[in-house]
Backbone bond lengths (Angstrom), bond angles and torsions (degrees), N, CA, C in turn:
res aa  C-N    CA-C-N  psi(-1)  N-CA   C-N-CA  omega(-1)  CA-C   N-CA-C  phi
1 M - - - 1.447 - - 1.517 112.45 -
2 V 1.286 116.79 -37.63 1.476 120.05 -179.71 1.516 110.99 -65.38
3 T 1.316 115.54 -43.34 1.481 119.98 -178.56 1.517 110.91 -64.38
4 W 1.341 118.25 -39.86 1.459 122.26 -178.19 1.528 111.09 -67.04
5 C 1.331 117.56 -40.06 1.476 120.98 179.41 1.511 111.12 -65.08
6 G 1.340 115.73 -41.14 1.469 117.88 179.59 1.511 111.30 -63.35
7 S 1.288 118.64 -39.72 1.465 121.92 179.73 1.511 111.16 -66.47
8 S 1.316 116.75 -39.81 1.463 120.28 178.89 1.529 110.91 -66.42
9 G 1.339 117.24 -39.91 1.465 120.35 178.58 1.516 111.86 -63.66
10 A 1.333 115.47 -38.02 1.462 118.80 179.45 1.522 110.71 -65.00
11 R 1.373 114.04 -41.80 1.462 117.47 178.90 1.530 110.95 -63.22
12 F 1.311 115.28 -40.84 1.460 120.08 -179.84 1.543 111.52 -62.76
13 S 1.343 117.16 -40.79 1.474 121.81 179.67 1.520 111.05 -65.28
14 V 1.349 115.44 -42.26 1.471 119.04 179.30 1.521 110.70 -63.38
15 A 1.359 115.63 -41.65 1.460 119.36 179.54 1.518 111.44 -61.29
16 I 1.331 117.50 -41.68 1.465 121.31 178.79 1.533 111.17 -63.64
17 A 1.338 116.34 -42.04 1.471 120.41 179.98 1.517 111.34 -62.64
18 I 1.370 116.20 -42.96 1.465 120.11 179.52 1.527 110.65 -64.01
19 A 1.314 116.46 -42.44 1.470 119.99 179.67 1.525 111.32 -63.55
20 A 1.330 117.33 -41.34 1.473 120.91 179.21 1.514 111.21 -64.51
21 F 1.337 116.77 -41.00 1.465 120.88 179.39 1.522 111.28 -62.86
22 A 1.352 114.99 -44.38 1.458 119.66 -179.84 1.522 111.11 -63.95
23 T 1.325 116.20 -40.51 1.473 120.04 179.29 1.523 111.90 -64.10
24 T 1.333 116.55 -42.01 1.474 121.08 179.41 1.518 111.34 -62.91
25 N 1.341 116.43 -45.43 1.465 120.00 179.27 1.518 111.61 -61.85
26 A 1.341 115.87 -40.04 1.461 119.15 178.98 1.521 111.36 -64.15
27 A 1.345 117.00 -39.29 1.467 120.52 179.30 1.522 111.42 -65.36
28 I 1.338 115.50 -41.36 1.478 118.91 178.50 1.516 110.90 -63.61
29 A 1.344 116.76 -42.62 1.466 120.49 179.62 1.512 110.89 -61.88
30 R 1.369 116.88 -42.05 1.465 119.44 178.83 1.522 111.39 -64.84
31 A 1.336 116.70 -39.11 1.474 120.15 178.70 1.515 110.75 -63.33
32 D 1.344 117.07 -41.22 1.462 120.30 178.26 1.515 110.91 -63.31
33 D 1.356 116.45 -40.67 1.461 119.74 179.70 1.522 110.84 -64.43
34 V 1.343 117.29 -41.44 1.468 120.86 179.46 1.521 110.56 -64.24
35 T 1.357 115.95 -43.06 1.472 119.22 179.87 1.517 111.05 -62.11
36 A 1.346 116.40 -42.88 1.466 119.92 179.88 1.521 110.80 -64.71
37 E 1.388 116.45 -41.24 1.453 119.16 178.93 1.518 111.43 -64.28
38 E 1.349 117.15 -42.47 1.459 120.54 179.64 1.520 110.88 -63.17
39 T 1.345 116.55 -38.85 1.466 119.99 179.65 1.511 111.25 -64.26
40 E 1.375 116.01 -41.09 1.457 119.60 179.71 1.519 110.98 -67.76
41 E 1.364 116.73 -39.80 1.460 119.77 -177.74 1.514 112.47 -69.77
42 T 1.316 118.12 -40.68 1.466 121.72 -175.53 1.519 112.96 -88.99
43 G 1.335 117.91 -16.13 1.456 120.55 -177.75 1.503 113.67 76.40
44 L 1.336 117.15 10.58 1.454 120.85 -179.71 1.520 110.39 -85.44
45 A 1.322 116.54 148.90 1.461 121.64 178.14 1.514 108.87 -146.17
46 L 1.287 115.78 155.18 1.458 119.81 177.40 1.520 110.24 -64.82
47 P 1.342 118.64 140.44 1.464 120.84 178.68 1.516 110.55 -67.10
48 P 1.356 117.68 154.15 1.458 120.22 177.83 1.519 110.82 -69.20
49 P 1.314 117.56 162.22 1.466 120.21 175.79 1.523 110.30 -56.46
50 P 1.357 118.50 152.79 1.469 121.55 -175.37 1.530 113.82 -55.13
51 D 1.340 118.31 -31.47 1.457 119.88 -176.97 1.524 112.85 -92.14
52 R 1.362 118.26 11.05 1.454 120.38 -179.14 1.523 112.01 -127.63
53 G 1.313 118.37 15.56 1.446 121.93 179.99 1.520 111.21 -80.66
54 P 1.336 116.65 -175.12 1.469 120.95 -179.58 1.525 112.14 -70.16
55 S 1.324 115.27 153.67 1.471 121.17 177.16 1.525 109.76 -84.16
56 W 1.330 116.09 170.48 1.456 121.26 177.52 1.527 108.73 -143.80
57 W 1.327 116.16 173.10 1.461 122.61 -179.73 1.523 110.16 -105.76
58 E 1.331 115.50 147.24 1.461 122.26 173.54 1.529 108.68 -129.93
59 L 1.320 116.19 125.99 1.464 122.25 177.20 1.522 108.97 -111.52
60 E 1.327 116.14 121.09 1.463 122.00 179.57 1.530 109.57 -112.65
61 V 1.315 115.37 136.38 1.466 121.83 174.75 1.522 106.97 -135.85
62 G 1.343 116.53 127.94 1.454 118.61 -177.38 1.513 113.48 -153.76
63 A 1.317 114.81 165.27 1.459 122.38 173.62 1.523 108.72 -88.89
64 L 1.331 116.58 149.17 1.453 120.46 -177.61 1.517 111.58 -134.75
65 A 1.307 114.57 158.28 1.466 122.78 172.68 1.532 107.99 -124.83
66 V 1.327 116.00 142.15 1.464 122.41 -176.30 1.524 109.25 -117.18
67 V 1.343 115.76 129.48 1.466 121.64 178.76 1.527 108.75 -126.27
68 P 1.341 119.00 104.90 1.472 120.69 177.49 1.532 111.33 -65.45
69 I 1.330 115.87 139.66 1.458 121.55 178.68 1.526 111.01 -114.74
70 E 1.320 117.54 -51.01 1.460 122.49 176.57 1.526 108.41 -129.71
71 R 1.346 117.51 117.43 1.468 121.19 -174.96 1.526 111.93 -141.61
72 S 1.321 116.50 25.32 1.462 118.93 -176.68 1.523 112.30 -64.39
73 A 1.323 118.69 -26.80 1.461 120.29 179.29 1.523 111.45 -67.13
74 I 1.323 116.31 -40.84 1.459 120.43 -177.38 1.530 112.31 -94.23
75 C 1.321 116.44 -14.40 1.466 122.17 178.80 1.534 109.18 -129.71
76 P 1.343 117.80 84.88 1.468 120.21 -179.21 1.530 111.69 -60.66
77 A 1.308 115.12 157.19 1.472 120.69 179.45 1.520 110.62 -61.72
78 N 1.330 115.10 147.21 1.465 122.84 177.90 1.523 113.02 62.98
79 R 1.314 116.75 25.40 1.464 121.76 175.20 1.528 108.29 -132.43
80 D 1.340 115.67 151.21 1.464 119.16 174.63 1.536 109.10 -60.39
81 C 1.324 115.32 143.14 1.467 119.39 -177.37 1.522 110.06 -91.54
82 V 1.317 114.85 130.71 1.454 120.92 -177.97 1.527 111.91 -87.83
83 M 1.329 117.27 -6.75 1.463 120.76 -178.19 1.514 109.55 -134.23
84 N 1.331 116.27 93.46 1.451 122.41 176.76 1.537 109.61 -107.36
85 A 1.307 116.65 -167.89 1.467 120.34 -178.87 1.526 110.53 -63.28
86 G 1.327 115.40 157.54 1.454 119.34 -179.81 1.511 112.63 -165.59
87 V 1.315 114.79 -171.53 1.466 122.91 179.08 1.521 107.77 -131.53
88 G 1.321 116.47 178.16 1.450 117.74 179.25 1.509 113.73 175.53
89 L 1.335 114.57 -159.01 1.455 123.55 -176.07 1.522 109.11 -128.96
90 A 1.334 116.41 132.94 1.464 122.27 177.97 1.519 109.36 -118.85
91 T 1.330 117.47 131.51 1.459 121.83 176.36 1.528 108.95 -131.82
92 R 1.334 116.29 142.68 1.460 122.70 177.79 1.521 108.73 -138.69
93 L 1.328 116.52 133.36 1.448 122.34 171.12 1.523 106.73 -118.20
94 T 1.337 116.36 116.85 1.462 121.53 -171.07 1.522 110.31 -125.52
95 R 1.315 115.26 131.95 1.460 121.81 170.46 1.523 106.90 -94.55
96 R 1.339 116.67 112.33 1.462 120.28 -172.30 1.520 111.22 -115.45
97 S 1.312 116.44 138.12 1.462 122.58 177.71 1.524 109.68 -101.74
98 P 1.341 117.71 160.74 1.473 120.21 -177.34 1.522 114.16 -61.49
99 D 1.335 117.82 -21.76 1.462 119.35 179.87 1.525 113.08 -80.13
100 G 1.356 117.09 2.89 1.459 120.44 175.17 1.504 115.62 97.93
101 V 1.331 118.51 -5.12 1.463 121.60 -178.94 1.529 109.69 -88.10
102 G 1.327 116.10 133.86 1.454 120.54 178.64 1.520 111.74 -136.32
103 W 1.330 116.04 153.25 1.460 121.54 177.20 1.527 107.87 -148.52
104 G 1.327 116.56 156.44 1.454 118.55 -179.99 1.519 112.49 170.19
105 L 1.334 115.42 -153.29 1.458 123.39 -177.94 1.524 110.22 -118.61
106 A 1.327 115.23 148.32 1.465 121.87 176.87 1.522 108.83 -131.28
107 Y 1.312 116.24 134.70 1.471 121.69 174.25 1.521 108.16 -126.84
108 D 1.336 115.62 129.08 1.464 121.27 178.36 1.528 109.77 -127.12
109 L 1.324 115.20 142.08 1.460 122.45 175.14 1.523 108.22 -123.13
110 W 1.328 116.08 121.01 1.465 121.35 176.10 1.524 109.92 -104.95
111 V 1.318 116.25 136.70 1.468 123.42 171.51 1.525 106.06 -114.48
112 L 1.352 116.12 113.26 1.461 121.12 -166.83 1.518 112.96 -118.49
113 D 1.304 114.95 151.45 1.464 121.98 169.81 1.532 107.89 -74.38
114 S 1.327 117.00 123.12 1.463 121.08 -177.38 1.526 112.80 -115.25
115 A 1.328 117.95 19.71 1.466 121.85 179.06 1.527 111.94 54.46
116 S 1.346 116.11 37.64 1.470 124.06 177.74 1.529 113.66 67.00
117 L 1.321 118.50 9.34 1.467 120.15 174.55 1.520 110.93 -73.12
118 Y 1.336 116.73 -28.22 1.454 123.05 170.72 1.523 107.55 -125.25
119 E 1.325 115.80 155.75 1.458 118.63 172.57 1.530 109.81 -62.56
120 V 1.332 115.51 -50.79 1.468 122.34 173.85 1.525 107.01 -141.63
121 A 1.298 117.46 117.70 1.464 121.00 178.18 1.527 109.10 -84.43
122 L 1.338 115.87 125.47 1.462 121.52 -179.24 1.525 110.12 -122.22
123 L 1.319 115.40 140.57 1.459 121.59 171.29 1.525 108.00 -124.42
124 H 1.331 115.96 125.80 1.461 122.82 176.10 1.524 108.06 -109.77
125 S 1.325 116.45 136.70 1.462 120.36 179.19 1.525 110.02 -137.77
126 L 1.340 116.10 131.08 1.458 122.81 175.16 1.523 107.58 -123.44
127 R 1.349 115.94 124.91 1.458 119.67 -172.89 1.524 110.94 -140.10
128 G 1.310 115.45 154.09 1.452 121.48 166.06 1.517 108.33 -91.77
129 H 1.331 117.35 138.41 1.465 118.05 -175.59 1.522 111.69 -133.39
130 L 1.325 115.44 153.78 1.458 124.73 174.41 1.516 108.71 -121.17
131 R 1.333 115.67 148.37 1.463 120.28 -177.73 1.523 109.19 -146.58
132 Y 1.330 115.12 146.52 1.457 120.01 174.25 1.523 108.80 -132.21
133 V 1.334 116.34 120.39 1.461 122.50 178.68 1.528 108.20 -84.17
134 L 1.319 116.59 123.27 1.457 121.35 -173.47 1.523 112.78 -74.35
135 D 1.328 117.72 -29.38 1.459 120.93 -178.83 1.522 108.66 -143.91
136 S 1.343 116.52 99.88 1.461 121.02 -178.13 1.521 112.88 -86.04
137 S 1.316 118.07 -8.03 1.459 121.24 -174.89 1.522 113.48 -86.88
138 S 1.331 117.69 -11.49 1.460 121.84 -176.05 1.520 110.47 -106.76
139 R 1.322 116.04 161.13 1.468 119.94 173.71 1.524 111.58 -72.67
140 V 1.315 116.86 -23.22 1.466 121.81 175.06 1.525 106.89 -101.09
141 Q 1.347 116.25 110.56 1.458 120.97 -169.84 1.533 110.67 -120.30
142 P 1.324 117.94 99.60 1.462 120.76 176.42 1.530 110.94 -75.22
143 W 1.328 116.44 150.62 1.453 120.54 179.38 1.520 111.14 -144.07
144 I 1.320 115.46 160.16 1.457 123.09 171.29 1.525 107.33 -123.59
145 G 1.330 116.45 153.24 1.456 117.91 -176.85 1.514 112.72 -160.51
146 A 1.327 114.83 169.60 1.454 122.49 178.43 1.527 108.20 -150.26
147 S 1.328 115.89 158.34 1.463 120.11 178.99 1.526 109.81 -150.97
148 V 1.324 115.17 161.69 1.459 121.69 176.32 1.524 107.82 -147.27
149 G 1.345 116.22 141.22 1.453 118.42 -178.34 1.516 113.22 -178.05
150 L 1.329 115.01 -155.59 1.462 123.13 -174.43 1.523 110.17 -120.02
151 L 1.344 115.19 159.91 1.461 120.50 176.69 1.520 110.61 -142.22
152 L 1.331 114.16 155.61 1.462 122.89 172.68 1.522 107.57 -126.48
153 F 1.348 115.94 140.37 1.465 120.28 -177.90 1.521 109.37 -136.68
154 G 1.341 114.89 140.65 1.453 118.83 177.78 1.510 112.30 168.14
155 D 1.351 115.22 -163.29 1.457 121.28 177.67 1.519 109.51 -77.70
156 A 1.325 116.23 171.07 1.460 120.12 -178.19 1.520 112.13 -61.84
157 S 1.328 117.55 -30.60 1.458 121.20 -175.44 1.515 113.55 -103.82
158 S 1.323 119.08 2.13 1.466 120.84 -177.39 1.530 110.12 -155.53
159 V 1.306 115.10 161.95 1.464 122.08 176.40 1.517 108.23 -109.11
160 S 1.327 116.51 124.80 1.459 120.82 -179.25 1.522 112.90 -90.61
161 T 1.339 116.64 -34.58 1.458 119.65 -176.08 1.526 109.82 -160.98
162 G 1.310 114.93 167.90 1.461 121.79 175.65 1.513 109.69 -136.14
163 G 1.303 115.96 167.05 1.453 118.73 -179.11 1.511 112.34 -171.32
164 G 1.322 115.91 -165.72 1.457 122.53 179.71 1.510 110.69 -122.13
165 V 1.321 115.83 157.68 1.460 121.13 -176.11 1.523 110.08 -144.27
166 V 1.327 114.83 143.71 1.461 123.06 172.43 1.519 107.04 -128.42
167 T 1.327 117.29 134.44 1.466 120.66 -179.89 1.524 110.83 -127.26
168 G 1.313 114.42 157.27 1.458 121.41 172.95 1.512 108.74 -150.00
169 G 1.316 116.71 140.97 1.463 117.67 -177.67 1.511 112.84 -172.97
170 A 1.319 114.49 -166.06 1.455 122.09 -177.42 1.515 108.65 -148.79
171 G 1.325 114.85 162.43 1.449 119.67 179.30 1.514 110.78 -163.38
172 V 1.322 114.85 -172.62 1.457 120.18 179.36 1.523 108.69 -150.01
173 Q 1.351 115.89 139.70 1.453 122.67 172.23 1.520 108.63 -109.69
174 V 1.311 116.32 136.76 1.463 121.56 176.16 1.521 107.05 -117.93
175 E 1.344 117.04 111.42 1.449 121.91 -175.65 1.531 111.54 -72.67
176 L 1.324 115.96 130.24 1.455 122.34 171.80 1.528 110.61 -96.53
177 S 1.329 116.09 -29.17 1.462 123.21 175.54 1.527 106.57 -159.42
178 S 1.330 117.35 -175.25 1.460 119.67 178.86 1.516 112.21 -69.00
179 E 1.347 117.68 -18.89 1.466 120.72 -178.41 1.525 114.02 -107.10
180 F 1.332 118.70 -20.12 1.456 120.70 -172.87 1.524 111.24 -127.57
181 A 1.339 114.67 148.88 1.463 121.49 176.36 1.518 108.37 -155.37
182 V 1.318 116.04 163.66 1.461 122.44 169.02 1.526 107.34 -110.73
183 F 1.330 116.51 154.98 1.456 119.67 -178.14 1.526 110.78 -140.57
184 A 1.320 114.36 157.79 1.465 123.00 171.50 1.518 106.80 -139.44
185 S 1.337 116.51 144.30 1.460 120.04 -178.42 1.521 110.72 -150.17
186 A 1.316 114.80 157.94 1.463 122.32 174.24 1.524 107.59 -139.22
187 E 1.336 116.85 128.00 1.452 121.41 -177.11 1.529 110.50 -134.06
188 A 1.321 115.33 139.16 1.460 121.67 172.73 1.528 108.63 -93.03
189 W 1.323 116.29 129.75 1.461 122.43 -179.63 1.526 109.66 -108.62
190 L 1.313 116.56 124.52 1.461 123.06 169.58 1.519 107.31 -109.24
191 F 1.332 117.10 119.90 1.466 118.58 -178.40 1.531 110.94 -145.44
192 A 1.309 113.45 158.24 1.468 121.49 177.06 1.512 108.43 -140.07
193 T 1.342 116.41 150.93 1.458 121.39 -178.63 1.523 110.65 -126.94
194 A 1.302 115.05 164.68 1.468 120.90 171.06 1.526 108.93 -72.32
195 P 1.341 118.47 155.28 1.474 120.58 179.10 1.528 111.70 -59.59
196 F 1.342 116.40 146.05 1.461 121.60 175.96 1.518 108.66 -155.27
197 S 1.324 115.97 166.85 1.465 121.38 -178.50 1.516 109.91 -121.92
198 T 1.319 115.85 147.79 1.455 122.13 174.91 1.527 108.86 -107.49
199 R 1.312 116.27 170.68 1.467 120.02 -171.35 1.528 114.02 -70.65
200 D 1.339 116.44 -8.09 1.464 117.86 173.28 1.525 112.20 -84.69
201 G 1.345 116.15 4.92 1.455 120.21 177.74 1.515 114.67 85.93
202 T 1.334 118.25 8.43 1.460 121.46 -178.36 1.524 110.47 -91.41
203 T 1.331 115.04 130.23 1.461 120.41 172.78 1.526 108.78 -88.71
204 R 1.305 115.83 128.59 1.455 120.86 -174.05 1.531 110.66 -117.98
205 A 1.346 115.38 158.23 1.473 122.85 -176.57 1.521 111.38 59.44
206 D 1.290 117.09 31.17 1.460 122.84 176.48 1.532 108.45 -143.22
207 P 1.329 118.67 105.12 1.471 126.79 12.51 1.524 112.84 -74.59
208 F 1.337 113.80 169.51 1.455 121.63 -178.69 1.528 110.77 -59.84
209 G 1.302 116.47 140.51 1.462 120.93 177.21 1.514 111.16 -157.88
210 V 1.318 115.93 162.31 1.464 122.21 -177.96 1.524 109.11 -107.44
211 N 1.327 115.61 136.56 1.457 122.53 178.52 1.530 109.83 -106.87
212 L 1.335 115.81 151.46 1.460 121.42 -179.93 1.525 108.89 -127.24
213 V 1.337 116.03 127.53 1.465 122.46 -178.75 1.525 108.31 -135.47
214 L 1.333 116.37 143.10 1.456 122.40 174.40 1.519 108.76 -101.75
215 E 1.341 115.63 128.08 1.462 121.64 176.74 1.525 109.35 -114.76
216 V 1.330 116.78 127.64 1.453 122.96 177.27 1.528 107.95 -117.73
217 A 1.343 116.62 129.85 1.467 120.52 -175.88 1.520 110.78 -129.56
218 L 1.333 114.67 152.09 1.465 122.51 178.28 1.520 107.64 -145.22
219 G 1.350 117.02 130.21 1.453 117.70 -177.74 1.508 113.35 -170.73
220 V 1.345 115.40 -157.58 1.463 122.89 -176.80 1.522 109.35 -121.30
221 M 1.332 115.04 156.52 1.457 121.79 179.70 1.523 109.64 -131.35
222 V 1.334 116.46 139.52 1.464 123.23 177.73 1.522 108.04 -121.48
223 R 1.345 116.26 130.91 1.464 121.85 176.23 1.520 109.99 -100.78
224 F 1.327 116.45 146.46 1.456 120.59 172.49 1.529 108.89 -153.57
225 G 1.324 115.12 146.33 1.452 120.56 -176.68 1.515 111.77 89.65
226 A 1.342 118.02 111.63 1.468 124.37 176.56 1.522 113.30 63.32
227 V 1.332 118.47 20.28 1.457 119.97 -179.24 1.520 112.53 -70.65
228 E 1.340 117.43 -13.05 1.445 118.85 178.76 1.522 112.15 -64.92
229 R 1.340 118.19 -16.50 1.446 121.98 179.26 1.528 112.31 -76.64
230 L 1.333 118.75 -20.47 1.450 121.21 -170.00 1.525 110.91 -81.37
């Protein structure tokens, strides 16, 4: 009698466990069906992961300072230098994605000391640029970037020469709000130009050579498009 009762109790316990499992699964299935129906009726859906949302635009405008480092190609020895230190304007338009990758256009205008060889020496540069933000989760967002493009150089009223430029550098954005930030950046410029002559009779950039300049910029940034995600 003892053995028979124990066997019956075991069967009874197993039956209860199976019934409880089946009931739980049925409840979960009904909950999933209700959630799916509510989602279809209301049109609501779960948001995408943070790194897969829509991209937005960033417009940067800032003041810059230019410090020549290597300019022997454009400033031959024993001749007045047509490209000395200067100031200017830096602008960037960047299409940025939530994963930190950005691309766009950059335009820079340099106003340079030309040792009176020009009334005002100007350099214009238009480039395509790439950028990667190292930490998008913080209000302080460091980035690295590179660009490649074209430049024009000459007096205020004329163009003396043109050339190509490659840059690489780093910077940081400090968010003031979801739409506004301030930024600082430093970029090394490697560029070369076609040969040209200045009014002192000196032929420059002949032979061909590469110049190196450091550009430091400080300014403001405005975001627009999908900023509600930030």
